[in-house]
C-alpha positions as CSV (number, residue, x, y, z in Angstrom):
1,X,28.5,-110.9,91.0
2,X,26.8,-108.5,93.5
3,X,23.2,-109.4,92.6
4,X,23.9,-113.1,93.0
5,X,25.4,-112.6,96.4
6,X,22.5,-110.4,97.5
7,X,19.9,-112.9,96.2
8,X,21.6,-115.7,98.0
9,X,21.8,-113.8,101.3
10,X,18.1,-112.7,101.0
11,X,17.0,-116.3,100.4
12,X,18.9,-117.4,103.5
13,X,17.5,-114.6,105.6
14,X,13.9,-115.2,104.3
15,X,14.1,-118.9,105.2
16,X,15.8,-118.4,108.5
17,X,14.1,-115.3,110.0
18,X,11.1,-114.5,107.7
19,X,12.3,-110.9,107.6
20,X,10.5,-108.3,105.4
21,X,12.0,-107.9,102.0
22,X,13.5,-104.5,102.7
23,X,15.1,-105.8,105.8
24,X,16.5,-108.8,103.9
25,X,18.1,-106.5,101.4
26,X,19.4,-104.2,104.1
27,X,21.1,-107.2,105.8
28,X,22.5,-108.5,102.6
29,X,23.9,-105.2,101.5
30,X,25.4,-104.7,104.9
31,X,27.0,-108.1,104.9
32,X,28.4,-107.4,101.4
33,X,30.1,-104.3,102.8
34,X,31.4,-105.9,106.0
35,X,32.8,-108.8,104.0
36,X,34.5,-106.6,101.5
37,X,32.4,-107.6,98.5
38,X,31.5,-104.0,98.3
39,X,34.7,-102.0,98.8
40,X,35.1,-98.7,100.5
41,X,34.3,-95.9,98.0
42,X,32.6,-98.3,95.6
43,X,29.5,-97.0,93.8
44,X,26.3,-98.9,94.3
45,X,24.1,-99.8,91.3
46,X,21.2,-97.4,91.0
47,X,18.0,-98.3,92.9
48,X,16.3,-98.9,89.6
49,X,19.0,-101.4,88.4
50,X,19.0,-103.2,91.8
51,X,15.2,-103.5,91.8
52,X,15.4,-105.0,88.3
53,X,18.2,-107.4,89.0
54,X,16.7,-108.6,92.3
55,X,13.0,-108.6,91.0
56,X,12.0,-106.2,93.8
57,X,9.9,-103.1,93.9
58,X,11.9,-99.9,93.8
59,X,10.4,-98.8,97.1
60,X,11.8,-101.9,98.8
61,X,15.3,-101.1,97.4
62,X,15.0,-97.4,98.4
63,X,13.9,-98.3,101.9
64,X,16.9,-100.5,102.4
65,X,19.4,-98.0,101.0
66,X,17.9,-95.2,103.0
67,X,18.3,-97.2,106.3
68,X,22.0,-98.0,105.4
69,X,22.6,-94.3,104.7
70,X,21.1,-93.2,108.0
71,X,23.3,-95.7,109.8
72,X,26.4,-94.4,108.0
73,X,27.2,-97.4,105.8
74,X,26.4,-95.4,102.6
75,X,27.0,-91.9,101.5
76,X,25.1,-90.1,98.6
77,X,26.9,-87.7,96.3
78,X,24.7,-85.2,94.5
79,X,24.6,-86.0,90.8
80,X,26.9,-88.9,91.1
81,X,25.2,-91.7,93.1
82,X,25.5,-93.7,96.3
83,X,28.8,-95.0,97.5
84,X,30.1,-97.2,100.3
85,X,31.3,-95.1,103.2
86,X,35.1,-95.1,103.7
87,X,34.6,-95.7,107.5
88,X,32.7,-99.0,107.2
89,X,34.6,-101.6,109.3
90,X,35.9,-104.7,107.7
91,X,36.2,-108.2,109.1
92,X,39.9,-108.8,110.1
93,X,41.9,-111.3,108.1
94,X,41.1,-114.8,109.1
95,X,38.1,-113.7,111.2
96,X,34.9,-115.5,110.3
97,X,31.9,-113.4,109.3
98,X,29.3,-113.4,112.1
99,X,26.0,-114.4,110.6
100,X,22.7,-114.8,112.4
101,X,22.3,-118.4,113.4
102,X,25.9,-119.3,112.5
103,X,28.6,-120.4,114.9
104,X,30.3,-117.6,116.8
105,X,34.1,-117.5,117.1
106,X,35.1,-117.5,120.7
107,X,36.6,-114.1,121.6
108,X,36.3,-111.4,124.2
109,X,33.0,-109.4,123.8
110,X,34.6,-106.1,123.0
111,X,32.2,-103.1,122.9
112,X,29.1,-105.2,123.0
113,X,25.7,-103.8,123.7
114,X,24.1,-104.2,127.0
115,X,21.1,-106.6,127.3
116,X,18.8,-103.6,127.3
117,X,20.6,-102.2,124.2
118,X,20.1,-105.4,122.3
119,X,16.4,-105.5,123.2
120,X,16.0,-101.8,122.2
121,X,17.7,-102.3,118.9
122,X,15.9,-105.5,117.9
123,X,12.4,-105.4,119.4
124,X,9.5,-103.5,117.9
125,X,11.6,-101.7,115.3
126,X,9.8,-98.5,114.2
127,X,10.6,-98.9,110.5
128,X,8.6,-102.2,110.6
129,X,5.7,-101.1,112.8
130,X,5.0,-97.4,112.2
131,X,1.6,-96.9,110.7
132,X,2.4,-95.0,107.6
133,X,0.9,-95.0,104.0
134,X,-0.2,-98.3,102.6
135,X,0.8,-96.9,99.3
136,X,4.5,-96.4,98.2
137,X,6.4,-94.2,100.8
138,X,4.7,-90.9,100.1
139,X,4.1,-88.4,102.9
140,X,1.4,-85.8,102.1
141,X,1.2,-82.7,104.2
142,X,-0.6,-80.6,101.5
143,X,-3.3,-79.5,103.9
144,X,-0.8,-77.7,106.2
145,X,-0.3,-74.0,105.5
146,X,3.5,-74.0,105.1
147,X,3.8,-70.4,103.8
148,X,2.0,-69.0,106.8
149,X,4.0,-71.2,109.2
150,X,7.3,-70.1,107.7
151,X,6.2,-66.4,108.0
152,X,5.4,-66.9,111.7
153,X,8.7,-68.6,112.4
154,X,10.7,-65.9,110.6
155,X,8.8,-63.3,112.6
156,X,9.7,-64.8,115.9
157,X,13.3,-65.4,114.9
158,X,13.6,-61.7,114.1
159,X,12.0,-60.7,117.4
160,X,13.9,-63.3,119.5
161,X,15.3,-62.0,122.8
162,X,18.5,-63.6,124.2
163,X,16.5,-65.6,126.8
164,X,14.5,-67.2,124.1
165,X,17.7,-68.9,122.9
166,X,18.4,-70.4,126.3
167,X,17.1,-73.6,127.9
168,X,13.6,-73.4,129.1
169,X,13.2,-74.0,132.9
170,X,9.5,-73.1,133.2
171,X,8.0,-76.1,131.3
172,X,7.7,-74.3,128.0
173,X,6.8,-71.0,126.4
174,X,4.0,-69.5,128.6
175,X,1.6,-68.4,125.8
176,X,1.9,-71.9,124.2
177,X,1.1,-73.6,127.5
178,X,-1.9,-71.3,127.9
179,X,-3.1,-72.1,124.4
180,X,-2.8,-75.8,125.0
181,X,-4.7,-75.5,128.3
182,X,-7.5,-73.6,126.6
183,X,-7.7,-76.1,123.8
184,X,-7.8,-79.2,126.1
185,X,-10.4,-77.7,128.4
186,X,-12.8,-77.0,125.6
187,X,-12.3,-79.9,123.2
188,X,-11.0,-82.7,125.4
189,X,-12.7,-82.0,128.8
190,X,-9.3,-82.1,130.5
191,X,-9.3,-80.5,134.0
192,X,-6.2,-78.3,134.2
193,X,-4.7,-74.9,134.3
194,X,-1.8,-73.7,132.2
195,X,0.8,-74.3,134.9
196,X,0.2,-78.0,134.6
197,X,1.2,-78.1,131.0
198,X,4.8,-79.1,130.2
199,X,5.9,-78.8,126.5
200,X,8.0,-81.8,125.4
201,X,9.5,-82.9,122.1
202,X,6.6,-85.4,121.7
203,X,4.9,-88.4,123.2
204,X,8.2,-90.4,123.5
205,X,9.8,-87.8,125.7
206,X,6.5,-87.5,127.7
207,X,6.5,-91.2,128.4
208,X,10.1,-91.4,129.4
209,X,9.7,-88.5,131.7
210,X,6.7,-90.2,133.4
211,X,8.5,-93.5,133.6
212,X,11.6,-91.9,135.2
213,X,9.7,-89.8,137.8
214,X,6.8,-92.1,138.7
215,X,8.4,-95.6,138.7
216,X,11.7,-97.2,139.8
217,X,13.8,-99.7,137.9
218,X,12.0,-103.1,137.8
219,X,8.5,-101.7,138.6
220,X,5.6,-103.1,136.6
221,X,3.8,-101.1,133.9
222,X,0.6,-102.5,132.5
223,X,0.6,-102.0,128.7
224,X,-2.2,-102.7,126.2
225,X,-1.9,-105.9,124.2
226,X,-1.6,-105.3,121.2
227,X,0.6,-102.4,122.0
228,X,2.0,-99.1,120.7
229,X,5.6,-99.8,119.9
230,X,6.8,-96.4,121.0
231,X,5.5,-96.9,124.6
232,X,7.1,-100.4,124.8
233,X,10.4,-98.9,123.8
234,X,10.1,-96.1,126.3
235,X,9.4,-98.5,129.1
236,X,12.2,-100.9,128.1
237,X,14.6,-98.0,128.0
238,X,13.7,-97.0,131.6
239,X,14.1,-100.5,133.0
240,X,10.4,-101.2,133.7
241,X,8.8,-104.6,133.7
242,X,6.1,-104.6,131.0
243,X,3.0,-106.7,131.8
244,X,0.7,-107.1,128.8
245,X,-3.0,-106.7,129.4
246,X,-5.4,-107.8,126.7
247,X,-7.6,-105.4,124.8
248,X,-11.2,-106.2,123.7
249,X,-13.8,-104.2,122.0
250,X,-14.1,-101.9,125.0
251,X,-10.4,-101.3,125.5
252,X,-8.0,-102.7,128.0
253,X,-9.5,-105.4,130.2
254,X,-7.6,-106.4,133.3
255,X,-8.4,-109.8,134.8
256,X,-7.7,-111.3,138.2
257,X,-4.5,-112.8,136.8
258,X,-3.4,-109.3,135.8
259,X,-4.3,-107.9,139.2
260,X,-1.9,-110.5,140.7
261,X,0.9,-108.4,139.2
262,X,0.0,-104.9,140.6
263,X,1.2,-102.1,138.4
264,X,3.0,-98.9,139.3
265,X,2.0,-97.4,135.9
266,X,-0.9,-98.2,133.5
267,X,-0.4,-97.0,129.9
268,X,-3.6,-96.5,127.8
269,X,-4.8,-95.1,124.5
270,X,-8.5,-95.1,125.6
271,X,-10.0,-92.8,122.9
272,X,-8.7,-94.9,120.0
273,X,-6.7,-97.9,121.0
274,X,-3.4,-98.3,119.1
275,X,-3.5,-100.3,116.9
276,X,-7.0,-102.0,117.0
277,X,-9.0,-98.7,117.3
278,X,-11.1,-99.9,120.2
279,X,-12.8,-97.1,122.1
280,X,-12.9,-97.6,125.9
281,X,-16.4,-97.6,127.2
282,X,-17.5,-95.3,130.0
283,X,-18.1,-98.3,132.3
284,X,-14.6,-99.6,131.6
285,X,-13.1,-96.2,132.2
286,X,-14.6,-96.0,135.7
287,X,-13.4,-99.6,136.3
288,X,-9.9,-98.8,135.2
289,X,-9.7,-95.7,137.5
290,X,-11.0,-97.8,140.4
291,X,-8.3,-100.4,139.6
292,X,-5.6,-97.8,139.5
293,X,-6.8,-96.4,142.8
294,X,-6.8,-99.9,144.4
295,X,-3.2,-100.4,143.3
296,X,-2.0,-96.9,144.0
297,X,-1.0,-96.7,140.3
298,X,-0.5,-93.8,138.0
299,X,-2.4,-93.8,134.7
300,X,-0.7,-92.5,131.5
301,X,-3.3,-91.4,129.0
302,X,-2.0,-91.1,125.4
303,X,-4.5,-89.1,123.4
304,X,-2.5,-89.3,120.1
305,X,-5.1,-88.7,117.4
306,X,-8.3,-87.4,119.1
307,X,-8.5,-84.5,116.7
308,X,-9.8,-86.7,114.0
309,X,-13.2,-88.0,114.9
310,X,-15.3,-88.9,111.8
311,X,-18.5,-90.3,113.2
312,X,-20.3,-90.1,116.5
313,X,-19.8,-87.6,119.3
314,X,-16.2,-86.7,120.4
315,X,-14.8,-89.0,123.0
316,X,-14.0,-87.1,126.2
317,X,-10.7,-87.7,128.0
318,X,-10.1,-90.3,130.7
319,X,-8.4,-87.5,132.7
320,X,-11.8,-85.7,132.8
321,X,-13.2,-88.5,135.0
322,X,-10.2,-88.6,137.4
323,X,-11.0,-87.3,140.9
324,X,-7.8,-88.5,142.5
325,X,-5.1,-86.6,140.5
326,X,-3.5,-89.9,139.2
327,X,-4.0,-89.5,135.4
328,X,-1.2,-87.9,133.4
329,X,-2.5,-86.8,129.9
330,X,-0.3,-86.4,126.9
331,X,-0.7,-85.4,123.2
332,X,1.2,-84.2,120.2
333,X,1.0,-81.6,117.5
334,X,2.6,-83.9,114.9
335,X,-0.8,-85.3,113.6
336,X,-2.2,-81.9,112.8
337,X,1.0,-80.0,111.8
338,X,3.8,-82.3,110.6
339,X,5.8,-85.1,112.3
340,X,9.1,-83.3,112.3
341,X,7.8,-80.4,114.4
342,X,8.7,-82.5,117.5
343,X,6.5,-80.7,119.9
344,X,4.0,-82.3,122.3
345,X,2.5,-81.7,125.7
346,X,2.2,-83.4,129.0
347,X,-0.5,-82.5,131.6
348,X,0.8,-83.3,135.1
349,X,-1.3,-83.4,138.4
350,X,-0.7,-80.1,140.4
351,X,1.1,-81.8,143.2
352,X,3.8,-83.1,140.8
353,X,4.3,-80.0,138.6
354,X,7.4,-78.6,140.4
355,X,9.1,-82.0,140.3
356,X,8.4,-82.6,136.7
357,X,9.6,-79.2,135.6
358,X,12.8,-79.5,137.5
359,X,13.5,-83.0,136.2
360,X,12.5,-82.1,132.6
361,X,15.0,-79.2,132.8
362,X,17.8,-81.3,134.3
363,X,17.4,-84.4,132.1
364,X,16.3,-82.9,128.7
365,X,17.5,-79.3,128.6
366,X,14.4,-78.2,126.7
367,X,14.5,-75.4,124.2
368,X,12.9,-74.6,120.8
369,X,11.5,-71.4,122.3
370,X,11.2,-69.4,119.0
371,X,9.3,-72.4,117.4
372,X,7.1,-72.6,120.5
373,X,6.3,-68.9,120.2
374,X,5.4,-69.3,116.5
375,X,3.1,-72.2,117.4
376,X,1.4,-70.2,120.2
377,X,0.6,-67.4,117.8
378,X,-0.5,-70.0,115.2
379,X,-3.0,-71.3,117.7
380,X,-4.1,-67.9,119.1
381,X,-4.9,-66.5,115.7
382,X,-7.1,-69.4,114.8
383,X,-4.8,-71.0,112.2
384,X,-4.6,-74.2,114.2
385,X,-8.4,-74.6,114.1
386,X,-8.5,-73.8,110.4
387,X,-5.6,-76.2,109.6
388,X,-7.4,-78.9,111.6
389,X,-10.7,-78.4,109.8
390,X,-8.9,-78.7,106.4
391,X,-7.0,-81.7,107.5
392,X,-10.1,-83.4,109.0
393,X,-12.0,-83.0,105.7
394,X,-9.0,-84.3,103.6
395,X,-8.5,-87.3,105.8
396,X,-12.3,-88.0,105.9
397,X,-12.2,-88.3,102.1
398,X,-9.2,-90.6,102.2
399,X,-10.9,-92.8,104.8
400,X,-14.1,-93.0,102.8
401,X,-12.2,-94.0,99.7
402,X,-10.3,-96.7,101.5
403,X,-13.5,-98.1,103.1
404,X,-15.2,-98.2,99.7
405,X,-12.2,-100.2,98.3
406,X,-12.4,-102.7,101.2
407,X,-16.2,-103.0,101.2
408,X,-16.4,-105.9,98.7
409,X,-14.1,-108.0,100.8
410,X,-16.3,-107.5,103.9
411,X,-19.5,-108.3,102.0
412,X,-18.1,-111.4,100.4
413,X,-16.8,-112.8,103.7
414,X,-19.4,-111.7,106.3
415,X,-18.2,-114.3,108.8
416,X,-14.5,-113.4,108.6
417,X,-13.0,-110.0,108.0
418,X,-14.2,-106.8,109.8
419,X,-12.9,-103.3,110.2
420,X,-12.3,-101.7,113.6
421,X,-11.1,-98.2,114.5
422,X,-12.3,-96.4,111.4
423,X,-14.4,-93.9,113.3
424,X,-11.3,-91.9,114.4
425,X,-7.6,-91.3,113.6
426,X,-5.4,-91.8,110.6
427,X,-5.5,-95.6,110.4
428,X,-7.9,-98.5,110.6
429,X,-7.5,-102.2,111.4
430,X,-8.8,-104.9,109.0
431,X,-9.3,-107.9,111.3
432,X,-8.8,-111.3,109.7
433,X,-9.6,-114.8,110.7
434,X,-7.1,-116.5,113.1
435,X,-5.9,-119.0,110.5
436,X,-4.6,-116.2,108.2
437,X,-0.8,-115.6,108.3
438,X,-1.0,-111.8,108.4
439,X,2.8,-111.4,108.3
440,X,3.1,-113.4,105.1
441,X,0.2,-111.4,103.6
442,X,1.9,-108.1,104.5
443,X,5.1,-109.4,102.8
444,X,3.3,-110.3,99.6
445,X,1.7,-106.9,99.6
446,X,5.1,-105.3,100.0
447,X,6.2,-107.0,96.9
448,X,3.5,-105.1,95.1
449,X,4.6,-101.8,96.6
450,X,2.0,-101.6,99.3
451,X,3.1,-101.0,102.9
452,X,0.7,-102.4,105.5
453,X,1.5,-103.8,108.9
454,X,0.4,-107.2,110.3
455,X,-1.6,-106.8,113.5
456,X,0.1,-109.8,115.1
457,X,3.4,-108.0,115.0
458,X,2.0,-105.5,117.6
459,X,1.1,-108.2,120.1
460,X,3.2,-108.6,123.3
461,X,1.9,-112.0,124.6
462,X,-1.3,-112.9,122.9
463,X,-1.4,-115.2,119.9
464,X,-5.0,-114.9,118.8
465,X,-5.0,-111.7,116.7
466,X,-4.6,-111.5,112.9
467,X,-5.2,-108.5,110.7
468,X,-3.7,-105.6,108.8
469,X,-3.1,-102.1,110.2
470,X,-3.6,-99.7,107.3
471,X,-2.7,-96.1,107.4
472,X,-4.4,-93.6,105.1
473,X,-3.4,-90.3,106.6
474,X,-0.2,-89.9,104.6
475,X,-1.5,-91.4,101.3
476,X,-2.8,-89.0,98.7
477,X,-6.4,-89.6,97.7
478,X,-5.5,-90.5,94.1
479,X,-3.1,-93.2,95.4
480,X,-5.8,-94.7,97.7
481,X,-8.2,-94.8,94.8
482,X,-5.5,-96.6,92.7
483,X,-4.1,-99.0,95.3
484,X,-7.1,-99.7,97.5
485,X,-8.6,-102.2,95.0
486,X,-5.1,-103.9,94.8
487,X,-5.1,-104.3,98.5
488,X,-8.7,-105.6,98.6
489,X,-7.9,-108.1,95.8
490,X,-4.9,-109.5,97.7
491,X,-7.0,-109.9,100.9
492,X,-9.8,-111.5,98.9
493,X,-7.3,-114.0,97.4
494,X,-5.9,-114.8,100.8
495,X,-9.3,-115.5,102.3
496,X,-10.3,-117.6,99.3
497,X,-7.3,-120.0,99.6
498,X,-7.6,-123.0,101.9
499,X,-5.5,-122.6,105.0
500,X,-2.0,-124.2,104.6
501,X,-0.3,-122.6,107.6
């Protein structure tokens, strides 16, 4: 019976690798297809039936099925259900199934991934680390004016000239680059002119472009520890040696031991460290720039959510303190508009502008010019500022609701848990005592339908951090009010139990 096989596989995977539940189910279903227990064209039980048979939340089942669908193992038919794809490969007759931890049959490694490919596909998996809602998989973009946005896009598609359908060799649509430059000068204290702005598809592309143009294969990049998974992936993909540098309450804190491994690049999230939320102090910023100068290193400043500052004065950019032209500043529109817009920006020192534009054109063949034109008008007409105000108010309410829900845990355990990073952004970090197994706690919460991320999973080298990274930006206010107390109760129970791990 399928459910018995899946339960057996999930039990084995849970004991062997301590995988999250949705990943256990993903691997078990995948194995069932590869071993022929689910035949090509066979219809899967509904997500509701699977959840009931396996005693899992429906969200866990849906997450596993969605991942298998994205990878081509499953195909959905409207009004009919989900079926095993006809193209799923089968184990050859007499060939043993290859299981994690099991003996491998000696054979030629046909079509295997490179070492880098294996690392990229198994390390810091986004589906397990992305800070998304701590409530069941709901993305809420209700504050964004979709009707207006659609009207602007339609307008520019009707007006599009042939050259707007071609690749963009100038770094992006000129009005958009001007609008970005004006915004950054006023609100982020970035020193720039419009020619220094390069429009990219987002932070990932900005990071990869910097890594390719500013460092060679094997060069060292200092990365914050704990780290933003997307930056780690970008540096892995470009063949750089990642050297973790610990973060404290004032941001990244290089030591003499770190200086013994001089960097070519230094990657930072100084205004709201990801994921701890630490804000880099002014003194630490000056020290960091002096360190970069001493090593002849480039500084990559990722200002990913500076638009959302809920208490205290705005934090100016690190680039605004740079007098040497060694800081490259990057941001994205996905936090104010919507993630799928896939538009970001990179501010490049003047001396490197021509090289970056040429390489961006040759490597990435940038386009999306009608969409860029619509966004430029959206900003110029004041709609971006209005959308930001509405979003900021909405997220402030969600943040306040979440903090209220967690407050009893903090007051009951004054010597243990604390919240960091709540002054800005769309997530906060609930720091927990070092004896807490935050990964097991996150798994137990997942069984209740709550998606939070263990802080320890973001660490590169250090072993001393425990906590929960909780996103509230994509969770409706009503769901935060409903599930916040559930989250708090689970944490309270964890802290009340004597440590057994």
